[in-house]
VMD Tcl script that draws the C-alpha trace (Angstrom):
set ca {
  {-12.96 -14.45 -7.40}
  {-10.08 -16.43 -8.91}
  {-6.82 -17.48 -7.27}
  {-3.75 -18.31 -9.32}
  {-0.67 -20.12 -8.07}
  {2.27 -21.39 -10.09}
  {5.92 -21.90 -9.22}
  {8.99 -19.78 -9.75}
  {12.39 -20.72 -8.40}
  {13.28 -18.18 -5.68}
  {16.30 -16.02 -6.33}
  {19.13 -15.82 -3.86}
  {18.47 -13.20 -1.20}
  {21.03 -10.45 -0.62}
  {22.62 -9.85 2.74}
  {20.24 -8.12 5.17}
  {20.81 -5.47 7.77}
  {19.34 -6.14 11.19}
  {16.41 -4.08 12.46}
  {15.24 -3.27 16.00}
  {14.72 -6.61 17.73}
  {11.18 -6.10 19.07}
  {9.53 -5.89 15.66}
  {6.46 -8.08 15.22}
  {3.64 -8.58 12.76}
  {-0.13 -8.84 13.11}
  {-3.01 -10.29 11.16}
  {-5.67 -7.96 9.71}
  {-9.23 -9.24 9.26}
  {-11.72 -7.29 7.14}
  {-15.29 -8.56 7.62}
  {-18.01 -7.38 5.19}
  {-16.55 -3.88 4.96}
  {-18.70 -1.25 3.26}
  {-18.16 2.51 3.02}
  {-20.52 5.13 1.66}
  {-20.19 8.91 1.53}
  {-23.05 11.40 1.60}
  {-22.78 14.35 -0.78}
  {-24.33 17.77 -0.23}
  {-27.41 18.66 -2.28}
  {-26.67 20.64 -5.43}
  {-27.02 24.40 -5.32}
  {-30.59 25.39 -6.03}
  {-32.05 22.13 -4.77}
  {-35.27 22.36 -2.76}
  {-34.87 22.94 0.95}
  {-34.79 19.70 2.87}
  {-33.83 17.65 -0.16}
  {-31.31 14.87 0.39}
  {-28.76 13.09 -1.74}
  {-28.49 9.32 -1.60}
  {-25.21 8.08 -0.08}
  {-22.58 7.16 -2.66}
  {-21.22 3.68 -2.01}
  {-17.46 3.34 -2.51}
  {-16.78 -0.08 -0.99}
  {-19.06 -3.01 -0.31}
  {-18.78 -6.56 0.99}
  {-14.99 -6.55 1.37}
  {-13.96 -9.60 3.38}
  {-10.31 -10.53 3.60}
  {-7.73 -11.88 6.03}
  {-4.13 -10.67 5.77}
  {-1.75 -13.06 7.49}
  {1.00 -11.87 9.88}
  {4.08 -10.87 7.88}
  {2.25 -11.02 4.54}
  {2.69 -8.35 1.87}
  {-0.70 -7.64 0.30}
  {-0.98 -5.34 -2.73}
  {-4.27 -3.56 -3.44}
  {-4.89 -2.70 -7.10}
  {-7.78 -0.99 -8.86}
  {-8.73 1.91 -11.08}
  {-8.69 5.47 -9.73}
  {-11.57 6.19 -7.38}
  {-12.39 2.54 -6.63}
  {-11.71 2.86 -2.89}
  {-8.14 1.56 -2.49}
  {-7.00 4.41 -0.25}
  {-10.32 4.37 1.60}
  {-9.76 0.72 2.50}
  {-6.24 1.55 3.68}
  {-7.47 4.43 5.85}
  {-10.10 2.18 7.38}
  {-7.39 -0.38 8.21}
  {-5.44 2.28 10.11}
  {-8.41 3.71 11.97}
  {-8.23 6.97 10.01}
  {-11.75 6.34 8.69}
  {-14.67 4.22 9.85}
  {-16.56 1.70 7.74}
  {-20.27 2.24 7.18}
  {-20.78 -1.49 7.61}
  {-18.64 -4.37 8.76}
  {-15.71 -4.56 11.15}
  {-11.93 -4.93 11.33}
  {-9.75 -6.88 13.71}
  {-6.01 -6.52 14.14}
  {-4.26 -9.43 15.82}
  {-7.71 -10.73 16.73}
  {-8.90 -7.63 18.59}
  {-11.39 -5.04 17.25}
  {-10.06 -1.84 15.72}
  {-11.32 1.24 17.54}
  {-10.06 4.52 16.13}
  {-6.43 5.26 15.31}
  {-4.40 2.23 16.30}
  {-0.84 2.43 17.60}
  {-0.15 -0.98 16.11}
  {-0.32 0.56 12.63}
  {1.92 3.04 10.82}
  {1.29 4.83 7.52}
  {3.64 5.73 4.67}
  {2.43 8.29 2.17}
  {3.16 9.10 -1.46}
  {5.04 12.25 -0.42}
  {7.76 12.06 2.25}
  {6.13 14.81 4.36}
  {9.33 15.57 6.25}
  {9.60 18.68 8.43}
  {12.09 20.93 6.62}
  {13.59 22.43 9.79}
  {14.47 19.04 11.27}
  {17.38 16.81 10.34}
  {16.78 13.44 8.71}
  {17.47 11.72 12.05}
  {15.07 14.02 13.89}
  {12.36 13.38 11.28}
  {12.76 9.63 11.75}
  {12.57 10.13 15.52}
  {9.10 11.65 15.13}
  {7.79 8.13 14.55}
  {9.07 6.77 17.88}
  {6.43 5.64 20.37}
  {5.71 7.86 23.33}
  {7.62 7.42 26.57}
  {10.53 5.65 24.90}
  {13.82 6.34 26.65}
  {16.27 8.75 25.04}
  {19.05 6.18 24.71}
  {16.72 3.54 23.31}
  {15.17 6.02 20.90}
  {18.56 7.17 19.65}
  {19.66 3.57 19.14}
  {16.47 2.71 17.24}
  {16.80 5.72 14.94}
  {20.42 4.82 14.23}
  {19.44 1.22 13.39}
  {16.70 2.39 11.03}
  {18.95 4.90 9.28}
  {21.42 2.08 8.69}
  {18.60 -0.15 7.43}
  {17.54 2.38 4.77}
  {21.11 3.49 3.92}
  {20.97 7.00 5.37}
  {23.48 6.84 8.23}
  {25.82 9.34 6.57}
  {22.90 11.73 5.95}
  {21.52 11.71 9.51}
  {22.38 15.39 10.11}
  {21.21 16.67 6.71}
  {18.05 18.71 6.27}
  {15.41 17.35 3.83}
  {16.27 20.02 1.22}
  {19.82 18.64 1.06}
  {18.84 15.10 0.03}
  {17.23 13.62 -3.08}
  {13.59 12.63 -3.39}
  {14.48 8.97 -3.06}
  {16.45 9.64 0.13}
  {13.56 11.66 1.55}
  {11.21 8.73 0.84}
  {13.64 6.38 2.56}
  {13.56 8.65 5.61}
  {9.76 8.59 5.50}
  {9.80 4.79 5.44}
  {12.21 4.72 8.40}
  {9.93 7.10 10.32}
  {6.95 4.78 9.74}
  {9.00 1.84 11.04}
  {10.25 3.71 14.10}
  {7.41 2.50 16.32}
  {7.93 -1.10 15.15}
  {4.38 -1.37 13.82}
  {2.64 -4.71 13.52}
  {0.94 -3.42 10.36}
  {2.52 -1.03 7.83}
  {0.10 0.77 5.50}
  {1.67 2.17 2.34}
  {-0.40 4.40 0.03}
  {1.45 4.56 -3.31}
  {4.71 5.30 -1.46}
  {6.84 5.38 -4.64}
  {4.35 6.97 -7.02}
  {6.05 10.37 -7.10}
  {9.53 8.99 -7.86}
  {11.23 8.60 -11.22}
  {11.26 5.11 -12.73}
  {14.82 4.16 -11.74}
  {14.50 5.44 -8.17}
  {11.18 3.65 -7.90}
  {12.81 0.32 -8.76}
  {15.53 0.94 -6.18}
  {12.91 1.76 -3.54}
  {11.05 -1.45 -4.33}
  {14.26 -3.40 -3.71}
  {14.81 -1.45 -0.50}
  {11.32 -2.30 0.74}
  {12.09 -5.98 0.19}
  {15.28 -5.61 2.22}
  {13.40 -3.80 4.99}
  {10.67 -6.42 5.08}
  {13.22 -9.23 5.25}
  {14.91 -7.53 8.20}
  {11.68 -6.42 9.91}
  {8.89 -8.66 8.55}
  {5.87 -6.60 9.52}
  {2.51 -7.10 7.79}
  {2.29 -4.72 4.79}
  {-0.78 -3.45 2.95}
  {0.39 -1.67 -0.21}
  {-1.87 0.44 -2.42}
  {-0.44 0.85 -5.92}
  {-1.49 1.56 -9.50}
  {1.58 -0.28 -10.81}
  {0.90 -3.91 -11.77}
  {4.62 -4.72 -12.07}
  {5.29 -3.22 -8.63}
  {2.57 -5.38 -7.11}
  {3.96 -8.52 -8.75}
  {7.48 -7.75 -7.58}
  {6.62 -6.97 -3.96}
  {3.47 -8.80 -2.92}
  {2.72 -12.30 -1.68}
  {-0.87 -11.76 -2.75}
  {-2.74 -9.20 -4.84}
  {-6.38 -8.18 -4.66}
  {-8.11 -6.21 -7.40}
  {-10.95 -3.91 -6.38}
  {-13.73 -3.18 -8.84}
  {-17.39 -3.71 -9.71}
  {-18.31 -7.35 -10.11}
  {-21.36 -6.60 -12.25}
  {-21.00 -3.53 -14.47}
  {-18.05 -1.10 -14.48}
  {-20.35 1.67 -15.70}
  {-22.46 1.26 -12.58}
  {-19.42 1.77 -10.35}
  {-18.28 4.79 -12.36}
  {-21.74 6.28 -11.98}
  {-21.67 5.79 -8.24}
  {-24.57 3.30 -8.15}
  {-22.61 0.49 -6.55}
  {-19.39 0.15 -4.60}
  {-16.20 -1.72 -5.34}
  {-15.47 -5.14 -3.93}
  {-12.77 -7.79 -4.45}
  {-13.18 -9.04 -8.01}
  {-9.87 -10.86 -8.38}
  {-7.29 -12.34 -6.04}
  {-3.92 -13.68 -7.12}
  {-1.30 -15.52 -5.12}
  {2.10 -14.47 -6.48}
  {4.42 -17.50 -6.66}
  {8.09 -17.69 -5.85}
  {10.38 -16.12 -3.31}
  {11.58 -12.53 -3.41}
  {13.38 -10.85 -5.10}
  {11.66 -12.08 -8.27}
  {12.82 -12.13 -11.87}
  {11.12 -9.11 -13.46}
  {11.27 -10.85 -16.85}
  {9.67 -14.07 -15.67}
  {7.17 -15.65 -18.07}
  {5.01 -16.76 -15.12}
  {4.79 -13.19 -13.83}
  {3.99 -11.99 -17.35}
  {0.99 -14.32 -17.41}
  {-0.26 -12.97 -14.09}
  {0.36 -9.45 -15.34}
  {-1.95 -10.11 -18.28}
  {-4.69 -11.31 -15.93}
  {-4.42 -8.20 -13.78}
  {-4.37 -5.84 -16.76}
  {-7.47 -7.56 -18.12}
  {-9.13 -7.00 -14.76}
  {-8.25 -3.32 -15.04}
  {-9.85 -3.14 -18.48}
  {-6.59 -3.20 -20.48}
  {-5.96 -5.84 -23.13}
  {-2.59 -7.49 -23.74}
  {-1.65 -4.83 -26.29}
  {-1.97 -2.03 -23.75}
  {-5.32 -0.99 -25.23}
  {-8.21 0.09 -23.01}
  {-11.44 -1.66 -23.87}
  {-13.77 0.54 -25.86}
  {-11.01 3.00 -26.87}
  {-10.16 3.55 -30.54}
  {-6.95 1.88 -31.70}
  {-5.36 5.25 -32.39}
  {-5.37 6.01 -28.65}
  {-2.86 3.61 -27.14}
  {-2.84 3.33 -23.35}
  {0.66 2.85 -21.85}
  {0.95 -0.21 -19.66}
  {3.23 1.22 -16.96}
  {2.42 2.25 -14.33}
  {-1.14 1.65 -13.16}
}
mol new
graphics top color blue
foreach p $ca { graphics top sphere $p radius 0.5 }
foreach p [lrange $ca 0 end-1] q [lrange $ca 1 end] { graphics top cylinder $p $q radius 0.2 }
display resetview
């Protein structure tokens, strides 16, 4: 596993909007995490026959520091979302353990919040009411109203508080979803390709918004993405999941994915998207994903060019 660190002069940070004052951030410790799934026997198989468990993850050990933004990259099916679900208590590892803020994770944890690829807003509720769904239980009405108002201001939706989801754009709906996830002031925010369904321009704007939100409410973020450039723009550190012996073995289900590459992304945020240093790291990550510097997948004929954005 290789770690890369160079220096980039940090860009000037824009003005930030304040967030609810009790926000905090927690460490996340993955210790020898493994996850396997058991498939059903094929139709026509002999009675009593069994199918060997299919390993998806193995030997994943990692510590995410409080307030850190960690991006998780890898090819489709390598276990990125599985690792994220395990971190939130939505799934259990077959082996290993997880600690949040030093204490063991047992089931769904109120210290975590999840943001999905789709906004998943309730169409009959206003934007403000959808955000309020993320508030912790037993919060007072006045405090809850104040927190929702602060979050709507943070994501730029104050003037759309009374709109229904059908009356706002996809980007606005995703902003509301992000605000809902932040409503409980989570110590760990788990984002599973939260901008993957957006058009390219809106996606860039949402990336900038996430940086603003993190500066105002610096929770620990675990971000699953296929987009190398997104990871380089947002993350403090990037891990690449894959097979450390033979990619064909992983594709055939004979071994699980583990951390095969780890990069420390240099420089403060926001970063220069055209930086030569980031371009060098980009090449390393693409190579780890099986893509050469010309956007060509290894083993694919030259007439079949693979686009390099997004992954």
